[in-house]
N, C-alpha and C positions, 0 to 999 in steps of 0.2 A: 504494500500500500504506500502510495507516494506521500511523503511527509511535506509539510509546508516549509519552504525555504525562507531564509531570513529576508531575501529580496522581496518575495511576495508579501511577507508580513509587514515590511516597512511600507511598501506601496499601498497595501490595504489600509494601514493606519493613516497614511496621508489622505487617502480618499475618504476615509471615515471622518476625519476632522473637517474636510471640505464639505461633506454632507451636513455635519452639525452646524457649520456656519450658514449654509443655505437654509436649513430649517429655522434657525434662530432669526435670520434675516427676514424670512417670509412671515414668521409669527409677529415680528416687529412691524412689518409693513401693514398687516391686517389691523393691528392695534392702533397704528397711526391713522389709518383710514377711519376707524371707528371714532377716534378722538378728534377727527376733523383737522389734524395737523397737515395732512396731505390734501391739497386742494389746488384749484387753478389760481395762479397768481399773475399779476400784471407788473411788468418792469420795463421801463424805457419804451412805452407804447407797444409792447409785445406781451401777449398772454402765453404763459408757460403752464400747460395742464399737469395736474397730478404731481405737484412738487412740494417741497417743504423748505423752510428757512433753517439753515444750520444752527444758528444761535438759539432759535426757539426749540429745536429738537434737543440740544444740549440741556436746556432748562428742563425739558420734559423728562429726560433720562434721570436727572437728579431728583426731580419732584416725585417720580415713580420708583425711586430707589433702585433703578437699573444701573446707576453709576454713583459712586460716593462723592465724586468731584468732577469738575469740568475737564481736567486732564485725562481722567479715565474715560469720560464720555467721548472725547476726541479720539482716543486710542481705539475705542470700540467701533466708531464709525469709520475710522481708517481701515480697520480690519475688514469691514464690509466693502469698502472701496477696493482693497487689494484683491478681494475675491469676486470682483465684478458684480456685486449686488446692488450698489448705488453708484451714482456718478454726478458730476456737476452738469447742470442742464445744457450748457454749451461746451462741455469738455474743455474748459479753459483752465481748470485746476485739477491736477492729478492727486492732490492731497485734500484732506478734509479740514476746512478752516472754520473755527468757531466764530463766525461772522454772519452778517446779513447777506449771505449768498444762497442761491437756490440749488438744491440737489434733488435728485429723483431716483426712485427705485427702477432699475432696468426692466423689471417685470411690468412696470406701469407704462413704459413707452416702447416695448417690444425689442429692446436692444440686448436683452439677456442672452448670452451666447449658449446656443444649444449644441454643445460639444458632445462627443461620445460619452464622456464621463457623466455629464448632466443627464443624458438620455438613460444611462444605466441607473442613475440615482432615481429618476422619475419612474422608471419601470419597477424598481425595488419598492418604492413608496406605494405604487399602485397595487402591487402584489400583497404588501403588508396590510393595507387597508382592507383588501378583499378577504384576506385570511382572518383578520381579527373581527370581521363583521358577521361571519357566518356562525351558525349555532354549533355545528359539528365540525369544528376546525381541526386541522392536523396539528396546530400549535398547542402543545400540552406541557405540563410540568413532568419532567422525567428525571430519572436518577442514573448516574454512571459513576462507578467507583466510590459509592457512598456520598456522592455529591448530587444535590438536587438543582436542576437548572430550569429556568422559566422560558416560555415561548419556544420550546424545542420541537424538532421534527427530524425524522429519519430521511437520509438522502433519497432513498427509494420512494418514500411517501411523497416527498415534494415533487419528484418526477411524475409519479402517477397523477398527482393533483394538477400539475401544469398541463399535462396532456388532456386530462378530463375537462379542464376549463377552457381548452383551446388556446392556452398561452404558448404551447409548443406543439409541433406536428408529430414529433417522434422523440424517443428517449435520448438520442444523441443531441438533438437540438435543446432538449431540456437540461442535459448535463452542461452544455456550453453556457446556457443562461445562468445556471447555478454557479458555475465557475466565475462568470463575470461578476455576479453579485458578491461572491466571496472576495475576489480581487479588488473590488471597490469598497470593501469594508462595510457592506450592508448585512451580510450573514457571515457566520464563521463556525468552524468546528468548536464544540463547547470548551475544549481545552486548547484551542488554537494550534493544533498539531498537524492536521490533515487538510488537503484540498477537498473540493467537492466531488463526491462519487455517487454512482447509482448503487448504493449499498445500505447497510443498516447502521452506518456511522451516524452519530448524533450531532445535529447542527441547531443553531438558533439565530434569530435576528440580533445583530449586534447593535442596531439602531432602534430605539423606541420612537417612532415618528410622531406619536401623539404626546410625548412628554413636553411640558412647557419648559423651555430653556431660559435660564438666566443669562443675560447678555455677557456678564462678566466671565462666563465659562469660555467665551471665545478667546480670552487672553491667557487661557491655561492650556495651550497647545502641547506643552511638554508632558502633562499628565496623560493626555490622550495617547501619546506615543509610548509612554511607559506601560500602558495597558497591554500592548501587543507583546511585551516581554514577559508578562505575568502568566504563569501556568494556569491561573484560575480565571474564569469568566467573571466580569463585573455583575453578571445576572445569576449568581448561584447562591444557594443556601447550603452550607456544609453542616451535616449533622454532628453533634457532639457524641451522641450515643445512638446506635441503630435500634435500641430498644424502643418499640412503639409507645411505651408508656412515658417516655421522656419527651417533653415538649420544647426543651431548650434547643437553640441552634446558634450557629455562628453566622453573622452577616459579613460577607466579604466585601469590604469597602474598596473603592478605586485607589485609595491611598495605601492599600495593603494593611491598614489597621484593622485588627480583628477584635470584635466586641462580642461578649456573651449577651444575648438578648432574651428577655422574658417574653414568651409568646402571649402572656396575659395582657400587658399594656399595648403591645403592638397591635393586638387584635381588637382593641377597644373601640376602633372606629366602626367596627361592624356592629349592627344592632343585635342585642341579645333578646331572643324571643321568649326566654323563660324555659326553653327545653333543656334537658340535661345534656351536657356535652363535655366529654373528658378533656377536650382541648382547652376549655376555659376553666375547668375545675382544678387543674394542676396548679400547685403552688409556684409562685415566681422564684426564679433562681437568683435574682438580685434584689437588694433592698432598695425600693423606691417608694415614694408616697403612694398609698393604695389607690387603685383605680376606683372612681366613683361607681357604686353599684347601680345597675340599670333596673329600674322598676319595670316589670313586665307591662304595666299599664302606662299609657302615654302620659307625659307630663303636661300635655296641652289640656286646657280647660274645656275646649270644644274644637271640633274639626274646622279647618280653614281651607278654602279652595284657592286655586291659582287665580281665578277670576277676582276673588276678594282681595288678594294680595296686590294685584296689578291694576285694580280699578282706580280711576282718577280720584285723588283726595283720600285714598285709603290711609288709615292711621299707622303706617309702617314706614320705617326709614331704612335705606340700604347702607350697609357698611362693608368695607373691604378689610379683610383680615389676612395678614401675612404670618404664617405659622411655620417656624423652623423646627422640624422634628428633632427630638433628641435621640439618644441611643436606642430607645425602645418605642418610639412612635410619636404621636401627636397628642394623645390624651383626651379623646372625646368619643361620644357615641352618636351615631346617626340612626334615626328610626323613621318609619312611615314611608310615604311615597306620594308623589304628585300633589302637594309638595312634601319633601322630607324635612324633618326638623331635628334640632339638637336635643337629644334625650338626656344626656349626662355629660359633665365636663369634669375632668380630673383637676381639682383645685391647685395641685402642684405641678401641672403639666404645661407644655408649650401653648396649647390652645387657650387655656385660661389666661396666661400671660399676654396673649395677643388680643384679648377682649372678648373671647367667645363666651356665650351664656346659653343656658338651657332655654328652650322654646323659640330660639331663632330659627328661621327657615332658610334652607340652603338654596341660594339663587344660582351660583355658578362655582365651578371647581376648575382652577387653572385655565380660566377663560372659556370653559365649556358650559353653556346654559343647561341647567339640570332640573328645573322646576317640574318637568314632565317625567322624571325618572324615579325609579324606586330605590330604596336604600342599598340593595345589593349592588346595583349598577354604579351608584355613587361611590360606594366603598371600594369597588374595583378600580374606578378612576383614581381614587386617592392612593391606593396601594401600589398601582403601577406607575404613578407619577413621580415627580422629583421630591427630594427631602423637604425643600422649601415649598410649602403649600399656600397658594393664594386662593382665598375663598371670598365670595360675596354672599352676605347673609342679609335677611330682612328681619328687622326687629320691631316689635310693637312699640309705638310711642306711648310713654307713660303719662 
């Protein structure tokens, strides 16, 4: 079986970082459109469509805590310029200046270069979205050498699926597509040792396309490169003890720091329905402030509908909470559905520190509108997202 050479690993890591920049850039573009920072602007008797003022954007980055200072904001936007995500509207400046100059996202004016690399990235993103959206997906949690990996699939499974969905005409074409995805850092062998094969070797997506990126991650290119040298995947859970009665596990961080994590608090974001479950009844392995017990009965005094929440003049105010998870989670319980509400908050946890309270309604999670979703789906969004959680909640006006 062909092992993955250092040259392929290095190239895949470079492509992986480029993909992360493109995703972060696209997420920023959509947010700026929503915030009306991108709009048609007139300068010297000429109208420039879909552009933004550099100085205003730097202010926005600081106000939205995407950059701690102007210097960092400039570096972030320069990173997007270097990767052909944004450019000066007249291409008169090759660098990003914190001034009253007009810049534009290349995707908004059709100048984004559709190179072979970009086409592979777009193909990978399309396949990822297709796979995570179906009920009986081939993406599953699997174990290899006592290590559990998320979003995994067997090489032969992926090939069968590609042919079945019309993404490839035959197995050879499917293998070539799989190899292109691996070489571009979109998928990888779970321990980053083998190329893509039509076999029972275990692979997974190296990129979570739906994760909300913090822009400051773009300045951490070296950490991305270090991942390719690690024998462990950044998406794995290593068991401390194969005994099924032990719920403790190790969370393998990208900085190779290994922490013992209690399954009790980490799982506190999921609503407890009152049913007996050994997963929650096991005692924690670390001493932390106890998680707030979830009353099987709703904490809401009466049911509330989405129509009531969103009606003009409704007695609710929307708040944005930024919750930085600690070693064992975020420390709150979501319950209900359409809309979901906060059932319990750990008074000593990150959520409480961010201002979360019981009876708040969950409006969005990492930019995704969730009023129409149930608590299981929202819990999944949180668990598969970044450690820094951005939630919009609606709170009754007292």
